[in-house]
C-alpha positions as CSV (number, residue, x, y, z in Angstrom):
1,M,114.9,1.8,-85.4
2,S,115.8,3.2,-82.0
3,S,113.6,6.1,-80.8
4,C,114.9,9.5,-79.8
5,F,115.0,10.3,-76.2
6,D,112.3,12.9,-75.6
7,P,111.8,13.7,-71.8
8,E,108.9,16.0,-72.5
9,A,107.0,13.3,-74.5
10,I,107.6,10.8,-71.7
11,N,106.3,13.2,-69.1
12,E,103.2,13.7,-71.1
13,F,102.8,10.0,-71.6
14,A,103.0,9.6,-67.8
15,R,100.4,12.3,-67.2
16,Y,98.1,11.0,-69.9
17,Y,98.1,7.5,-68.3
18,G,97.9,8.9,-64.8
19,F,101.1,7.8,-63.1
20,H,103.1,11.0,-63.1
21,Y,103.9,12.1,-59.5
22,D,102.9,15.7,-60.3
23,N,99.2,14.5,-60.6
24,W,99.1,14.7,-56.8
25,D,99.4,17.7,-54.4
26,P,101.8,16.6,-51.6
27,L,100.1,18.5,-48.8
28,A,96.6,17.6,-49.9
29,L,97.7,13.9,-50.0
30,V,98.9,14.2,-46.3
31,E,95.5,15.7,-45.3
32,D,93.7,12.8,-47.1
33,V,95.7,10.3,-45.1
34,L,95.0,12.1,-41.8
35,I,91.3,12.1,-42.5
36,D,91.3,8.3,-43.1
37,M,93.4,7.7,-40.0
38,E,90.8,9.6,-37.9
39,R,87.9,7.8,-39.4
40,G,89.6,4.4,-38.9
41,L,90.3,5.1,-35.2
42,K,86.6,5.9,-34.7
43,G,85.5,2.8,-36.5
44,L,83.9,4.7,-39.4
45,S,84.2,3.8,-43.0
46,S,87.8,4.2,-44.0
47,S,90.5,2.6,-46.2
48,L,92.8,2.5,-43.1
49,P,91.6,-0.1,-40.6
50,M,93.8,1.4,-37.8
51,I,94.2,-1.9,-36.0
52,P,94.9,-1.8,-32.2
53,S,97.9,-4.0,-31.1
54,Y,97.3,-4.1,-27.3
55,I,101.0,-3.4,-26.9
56,T,102.5,-0.4,-25.1
57,P,105.9,0.7,-26.3
58,V,108.8,-0.2,-24.1
59,A,112.5,0.4,-24.7
60,Q,114.1,-2.2,-22.5
61,V,113.4,-5.7,-21.3
62,P,114.9,-7.7,-18.3
63,P,118.4,-9.1,-19.2
64,G,119.3,-12.8,-19.2
65,K,116.2,-14.1,-20.9
66,T,116.0,-16.2,-24.1
67,V,113.0,-16.3,-26.5
68,L,112.2,-17.8,-29.9
69,A,111.6,-15.1,-32.5
70,L,109.8,-15.8,-35.7
71,D,109.4,-13.4,-38.6
72,A,106.9,-14.1,-41.4
73,G,107.7,-11.6,-44.0
74,G,106.8,-11.0,-47.6
75,T,109.3,-13.5,-49.1
76,N,110.9,-15.4,-46.2
77,L,110.2,-17.0,-42.9
78,R,113.0,-16.5,-40.3
79,A,113.5,-18.2,-37.0
80,S,116.0,-17.3,-34.3
81,L,116.9,-17.6,-30.7
82,V,117.2,-14.2,-29.2
83,H,118.6,-13.4,-25.7
84,F,119.2,-10.2,-23.9
85,D,122.5,-9.3,-22.4
86,A,123.2,-7.3,-19.2
87,Q,122.6,-4.0,-21.0
88,G,119.3,-5.2,-22.5
89,K,120.8,-5.6,-26.0
90,A,119.2,-8.2,-28.1
91,I,121.5,-10.9,-29.6
92,A,120.3,-13.3,-32.3
93,E,121.7,-16.9,-32.6
94,G,121.0,-19.8,-34.9
95,T,118.9,-17.8,-37.4
96,T,117.4,-19.9,-40.2
97,K,115.5,-18.7,-43.3
98,T,113.0,-20.6,-45.4
99,P,110.5,-19.5,-48.1
100,M,107.3,-18.0,-46.7
101,P,104.5,-20.6,-46.9
102,G,102.2,-19.9,-49.8
103,T,104.7,-18.0,-51.9
104,R,105.7,-21.1,-54.0
105,G,102.3,-22.4,-54.7
106,K,98.9,-22.6,-53.0
107,V,98.8,-24.3,-49.5
108,N,95.9,-25.2,-47.3
109,A,95.7,-24.0,-43.6
110,E,97.3,-27.2,-42.2
111,Q,100.2,-27.1,-44.6
112,F,100.7,-23.4,-43.9
113,F,101.0,-23.9,-40.1
114,D,103.0,-27.1,-40.5
115,Q,105.7,-25.3,-42.5
116,I,106.0,-22.6,-39.7
117,A,106.2,-25.3,-37.1
118,D,109.0,-27.1,-39.1
119,A,111.0,-23.8,-38.9
120,A,110.5,-23.4,-35.2
121,L,110.9,-27.0,-34.0
122,P,114.7,-27.4,-34.3
123,L,115.3,-24.3,-32.1
124,L,112.5,-25.3,-29.6
125,S,113.6,-28.9,-29.3
126,N,117.3,-28.3,-28.8
127,T,117.1,-25.4,-26.4
128,S,115.9,-25.3,-22.7
129,G,114.7,-22.3,-20.9
130,I,112.7,-20.7,-23.7
131,E,110.7,-17.8,-22.1
132,G,108.2,-17.5,-24.9
133,I,107.7,-17.2,-28.7
134,G,107.4,-13.8,-30.3
135,F,106.0,-14.0,-33.8
136,T,106.2,-11.1,-36.2
137,F,103.5,-11.6,-38.8
138,S,103.6,-9.1,-41.6
139,Y,100.0,-9.2,-42.6
140,P,96.8,-7.5,-41.3
141,M,95.5,-9.1,-38.2
142,E,92.8,-8.4,-35.7
143,M,94.7,-8.5,-32.4
144,T,93.2,-10.2,-29.3
145,A,93.7,-9.4,-25.7
146,D,95.7,-12.7,-25.2
147,A,98.3,-11.5,-27.8
148,D,97.1,-13.7,-30.6
149,G,96.2,-12.4,-34.0
150,I,93.3,-13.3,-36.4
151,L,94.4,-13.0,-40.0
152,M,92.2,-10.5,-41.9
153,A,93.8,-10.8,-45.4
154,F,97.0,-11.7,-47.2
155,S,99.0,-9.3,-49.3
156,K,102.4,-9.7,-51.1
157,E,100.9,-12.5,-53.2
158,V,100.8,-15.2,-50.5
159,D,98.4,-18.0,-51.7
160,A,96.8,-19.5,-48.6
161,P,93.2,-18.5,-48.5
162,E,92.2,-21.0,-45.8
163,V,94.3,-19.2,-43.2
164,I,92.3,-16.0,-43.4
165,G,90.0,-15.8,-40.3
166,K,92.2,-18.1,-38.3
167,A,94.2,-17.3,-35.1
168,I,97.9,-17.5,-36.1
169,G,99.3,-18.3,-32.6
170,A,96.7,-21.0,-32.0
171,G,97.4,-22.5,-35.4
172,L,101.1,-22.7,-34.7
173,R,100.5,-24.3,-31.3
174,E,98.3,-26.9,-32.9
175,A,100.9,-27.6,-35.6
176,L,103.6,-28.1,-33.0
177,A,101.4,-30.5,-31.2
178,R,100.8,-32.5,-34.4
179,K,104.5,-32.8,-34.7
180,G,104.9,-34.1,-31.1
181,H,106.0,-31.0,-29.4
182,K,103.6,-29.9,-26.6
183,Y,104.5,-26.2,-26.2
184,S,102.5,-24.5,-23.4
185,G,104.3,-21.2,-23.2
186,P,103.2,-17.8,-24.4
187,I,103.0,-17.0,-28.1
188,A,102.9,-13.2,-28.8
189,L,101.8,-12.1,-32.2
190,L,102.7,-8.7,-33.6
191,N,102.8,-6.9,-36.9
192,D,106.3,-6.3,-38.4
193,T,105.7,-2.5,-38.1
194,V,105.1,-2.9,-34.4
195,A,108.3,-4.9,-34.2
196,T,110.2,-2.2,-36.1
197,L,108.8,0.4,-33.7
198,L,109.9,-1.5,-30.6
199,S,113.4,-1.9,-32.1
200,G,113.5,1.8,-32.9
201,L,112.8,2.8,-29.4
202,A,116.1,1.2,-28.3
203,A,118.2,1.7,-31.4
204,I,117.6,5.4,-32.4
205,P,119.0,7.9,-29.9
206,I,117.3,11.2,-29.4
207,D,119.0,14.4,-30.6
208,G,121.9,15.5,-28.6
209,E,122.5,12.1,-27.1
210,A,125.7,10.5,-28.5
211,E,125.5,8.2,-25.6
212,R,122.5,7.6,-23.5
213,T,124.4,8.3,-20.3
214,K,125.1,11.9,-21.4
215,N,121.6,13.3,-21.1
216,A,121.8,15.9,-18.3
217,Y,118.1,16.6,-18.4
218,G,116.9,13.0,-18.2
219,F,114.6,13.6,-21.1
220,T,113.5,10.3,-22.8
221,G,112.9,11.6,-26.2
222,G,110.1,11.7,-28.7
223,P,107.8,8.8,-29.8
224,V,108.8,6.3,-32.5
225,I,107.0,5.4,-35.7
226,G,107.6,2.0,-37.3
227,F,107.8,2.1,-41.1
228,I,108.1,-0.9,-43.5
229,L,109.0,-0.3,-47.1
230,G,110.2,-3.6,-48.5
231,T,108.1,-6.3,-50.2
232,G,105.1,-4.6,-48.5
233,F,104.3,-1.2,-47.0
234,N,103.0,-0.3,-43.6
235,T,103.3,2.0,-40.6
236,A,102.6,1.8,-36.9
237,Y,102.7,4.5,-34.2
238,P,101.7,5.0,-30.5
239,E,98.1,6.3,-30.2
240,R,96.5,7.8,-27.0
241,S,92.9,7.7,-28.2
242,I,91.2,4.8,-30.0
243,P,87.4,5.6,-29.7
244,K,86.2,2.4,-31.5
245,I,87.5,0.2,-28.6
246,G,87.1,2.8,-25.8
247,F,90.8,3.3,-25.3
248,E,92.1,6.5,-23.8
249,S,95.5,6.7,-22.1
250,A,97.9,9.6,-22.2
251,A,100.3,7.8,-19.9
252,A,100.5,4.5,-21.7
253,P,99.6,4.9,-25.4
254,Q,98.9,1.8,-27.5
255,I,100.6,1.0,-30.7
256,V,98.2,1.1,-33.7
257,V,98.9,-0.6,-37.0
258,C,97.6,1.6,-39.7
259,E,97.8,-0.9,-42.7
260,T,98.6,2.1,-44.8
261,G,99.3,-0.1,-47.8
262,T,95.5,-0.2,-48.1
263,F,95.1,3.5,-48.3
264,K,92.7,4.4,-51.2
265,L,94.0,7.1,-53.4
266,R,91.4,9.6,-54.8
267,Y,92.7,9.0,-58.3
268,R,94.4,6.1,-60.1
269,G,95.4,6.1,-63.7
270,Q,94.4,3.6,-66.4
271,L,97.7,1.6,-66.3
272,D,97.6,1.2,-62.5
273,Q,94.1,-0.1,-62.7
274,E,95.0,-2.5,-65.5
275,Y,97.9,-3.9,-63.6
276,D,95.8,-4.1,-60.4
277,N,93.4,-6.4,-62.2
278,T,96.2,-8.9,-62.8
279,T,97.0,-9.3,-59.1
280,K,95.5,-11.8,-56.6
281,N,93.5,-9.1,-54.8
282,P,92.2,-6.5,-57.3
283,G,91.1,-3.2,-55.8
284,A,93.0,-3.8,-52.5
285,Y,96.3,-2.5,-51.3
286,T,96.3,0.2,-54.0
287,L,99.0,2.4,-52.3
288,E,101.2,-0.6,-51.6
289,K,100.9,-1.6,-55.3
290,A,102.4,1.8,-56.3
291,S,105.2,1.8,-53.8
292,A,106.3,-1.6,-52.5
293,G,108.8,-4.1,-53.7
294,A,106.3,-6.9,-54.5
295,Y,104.8,-4.7,-57.2
296,L,107.2,-2.1,-58.6
297,G,108.8,-4.5,-61.1
298,P,105.6,-5.9,-62.5
299,L,103.9,-2.5,-62.6
300,T,106.9,-0.9,-64.3
301,L,106.9,-3.7,-66.9
302,H,103.2,-3.1,-67.6
303,I,103.8,0.6,-68.1
304,L,106.8,0.0,-70.3
305,K,104.8,-2.3,-72.5
306,Q,102.3,0.5,-73.1
307,A,105.1,2.8,-74.0
308,V,106.2,0.3,-76.6
309,K,102.7,-0.1,-78.0
310,D,102.3,3.7,-78.2
311,K,105.7,3.8,-80.1
312,L,107.1,6.1,-77.4
313,I,110.0,3.6,-77.1
314,R,111.4,1.8,-80.2
315,F,114.1,-0.7,-80.4
316,K,114.9,-3.9,-82.3
317,K,113.9,-6.3,-79.6
318,S,110.7,-4.6,-78.5
319,E,108.6,-7.7,-79.2
320,E,110.7,-9.5,-76.7
321,L,109.8,-6.9,-74.0
322,L,106.1,-7.2,-75.0
323,A,106.4,-11.0,-74.5
324,M,108.0,-10.8,-71.1
325,P,105.6,-12.5,-68.6
326,H,107.1,-10.9,-65.5
327,L,109.7,-8.5,-64.3
328,E,110.9,-8.9,-60.7
329,T,111.6,-5.7,-58.7
330,R,115.0,-7.1,-57.9
331,T,115.8,-7.4,-61.6
332,L,114.5,-4.0,-62.3
333,N,116.7,-2.5,-59.5
334,E,119.8,-4.2,-60.8
335,F,119.1,-2.7,-64.3
336,S,118.5,0.7,-62.8
337,H,121.8,0.7,-60.9
338,A,123.7,-0.3,-64.1
339,P,121.6,0.4,-67.2
340,L,124.7,0.8,-69.5
341,A,126.0,-2.7,-68.6
342,A,123.5,-4.2,-71.2
343,E,122.9,-7.2,-68.9
344,G,120.0,-9.0,-67.5
345,P,116.5,-9.7,-68.9
346,L,115.9,-5.9,-69.4
347,G,119.3,-4.4,-70.2
348,S,120.2,-7.1,-72.7
349,L,117.3,-6.1,-74.9
350,F,119.0,-3.0,-76.1
351,G,121.7,-2.8,-78.8
352,L,124.8,-0.6,-78.5
353,D,123.2,1.9,-80.9
354,E,120.0,2.1,-78.9
355,G,121.0,4.3,-76.1
356,D,118.0,6.6,-76.5
357,A,115.6,3.8,-76.0
358,L,117.5,2.6,-73.0
359,A,117.4,6.2,-71.6
360,A,113.6,6.3,-72.1
361,V,113.2,3.1,-70.1
362,Q,115.3,4.5,-67.3
363,Y,113.4,7.8,-67.3
364,I,110.0,6.1,-67.1
365,T,111.3,3.9,-64.2
366,S,112.5,7.0,-62.3
367,I,109.0,8.6,-62.6
368,I,107.4,5.5,-61.1
369,T,109.9,5.5,-58.3
370,E,109.4,9.1,-57.6
371,R,105.7,8.6,-57.3
372,G,106.2,5.7,-54.9
373,A,108.4,7.9,-52.8
374,L,105.8,10.7,-52.8
375,F,103.1,8.3,-51.6
376,S,105.4,6.8,-48.9
377,S,106.4,10.2,-47.5
378,A,102.8,11.4,-47.4
379,V,101.9,8.5,-45.1
380,L,104.9,9.2,-42.9
381,A,104.2,13.0,-42.8
382,A,100.6,12.3,-41.8
383,T,101.7,10.0,-39.0
384,V,104.1,12.5,-37.6
385,A,101.4,15.2,-37.8
386,R,99.0,12.8,-36.0
387,I,101.4,12.2,-33.2
388,N,102.3,15.9,-32.8
389,A,98.6,16.8,-32.7
390,C,97.8,14.3,-30.0
391,D,100.8,14.4,-27.6
392,G,101.1,18.1,-27.1
393,L,104.9,18.1,-27.7
394,G,104.6,21.4,-29.6
395,Y,107.4,20.4,-31.9
396,E,110.2,20.8,-29.4
397,P,113.5,20.4,-31.2
398,Y,114.8,18.1,-28.5
399,A,111.9,15.7,-28.9
400,P,111.8,14.7,-32.5
401,V,109.6,12.0,-33.7
402,R,111.9,9.0,-34.5
403,I,111.0,7.0,-37.7
404,A,112.4,3.5,-37.6
405,V,112.6,2.0,-41.1
406,E,113.1,-1.6,-42.3
407,G,112.8,-2.9,-45.8
408,T,115.0,-3.4,-48.9
409,T,112.9,-1.1,-51.1
410,Y,113.8,1.8,-48.9
411,L,117.4,0.7,-48.4
412,I,118.5,-0.4,-51.9
413,Y,115.9,0.4,-54.6
414,K,117.5,3.0,-56.7
415,G,116.4,6.5,-56.0
416,M,113.7,5.6,-53.4
417,R,115.4,6.6,-50.2
418,R,116.7,9.9,-51.5
419,S,113.4,10.9,-53.0
420,L,111.3,9.8,-50.0
421,E,113.4,11.7,-47.6
422,S,113.3,14.8,-49.8
423,W,109.5,14.7,-50.1
424,L,109.2,14.1,-46.3
425,H,111.3,17.1,-45.4
426,L,109.2,19.3,-47.8
427,M,105.9,18.1,-46.3
428,L,107.0,18.4,-42.6
429,Y,108.7,21.8,-43.0
430,S,106.5,23.5,-45.5
431,R,104.3,25.3,-42.9
432,K,106.2,25.0,-39.6
433,P,109.2,22.8,-38.5
434,R,108.2,19.3,-37.3
435,P,111.4,17.8,-36.0
436,Y,112.0,14.2,-36.9
437,I,114.7,11.6,-37.3
438,I,114.5,8.8,-39.9
439,A,116.9,5.9,-39.6
440,P,117.0,2.2,-40.6
441,V,117.1,-0.5,-37.9
442,E,118.7,-3.9,-38.3
443,Q,116.9,-7.2,-37.8
444,A,113.9,-5.2,-36.4
445,S,111.3,-7.9,-37.0
446,L,113.3,-10.5,-35.1
447,F,114.3,-8.2,-32.2
448,G,110.9,-6.7,-32.0
449,A,109.3,-10.1,-31.8
450,A,111.7,-11.0,-29.0
451,V,110.7,-7.9,-27.0
452,A,107.0,-8.6,-27.5
453,A,107.5,-12.2,-26.2
454,M,109.0,-10.7,-23.0
455,I,106.5,-7.9,-22.3
456,K,103.5,-10.2,-23.1
457,K,104.5,-12.9,-20.7
């Protein structure tokens, strides 16, 4: 009953349903992103909101200070005490991790903030001399001049609709008070991409600097982009001109959060649209739903089911695949790394004589991954081009743009990092060299939050 493995038929299936990566021209995609970035900065109609952070990048903070760092990510909420040593290096202690409020059932606003306060209280109550709270919040916010953030929307399937429109810092302060802790210090909100950017400034050396003390010219290096490719997808970068808020500063650029997961592609295929309609926010975060870890597993399952219905893939337990209610991205990644192990919810469906069907599943998965890598790299290439166009660097080879990355989809999802970096090099070097460095940074959300707490005092 097993089908024959036919790569050309699979490619035609992908093109017919509109999810093959060769449906998009890479350089045209970069130009589309650049246009939306420009429109968003001007306050015109755009799928990219280009949110000002009111934070100027800094690489170092005064040593000897301790702050509470919170990180609300796609899956988990982390809390940690972070202090800075004599060299300005951030050191985390007492880190705890709990499920992100709203990811295990719907919660109201008070429950949402109470759960965050429960994570913060043990560290606040048992430690003296806290200089402030830095709170990395990985969802779109409208930032305020007092370093708070008003939630615009939830992504990554968080179910807490009452929180939308509320100030996150103020909500946490009120929740702490309800629990008997009168905290009067600063609370600095920032997006996780801003935190990643701030971490990258200190963590990623410029070219030719094995040690920072061995720079004979005293050059400080190029700017840093913050890039998240994990449960969600986003970018942030330093911008000198934000017309919609009247901001112009060449000397002290402001970090802008692009919310690039919301970028609206010109074209989406039938299966992408069908899957989108099953999510909590149909029509929104269309690029994120094609690239990020919250969606790659379920999207791939939806596409595989269509391949079975079209009899492109045939195997004895195909009805069990059609009946699968959900496929986590983590599970799909485990299968992709060891498809011949015949293990897990996906791999165990195929008999030892059904290697061709197994190959077809792996092949379709790789096409979806390649497309996600293409979209991700187009966003990064557009951001590098935007920085180069605005700062007048002229692509000096000793001033590369540094791309600081955080996120498990980039780091461990099979094929993603290799393909992304390949597409990125193609896009940035196709017409003229645009020097860049791309590197992961560790615990960026926590350390970036700590830096923000210090510089926003």
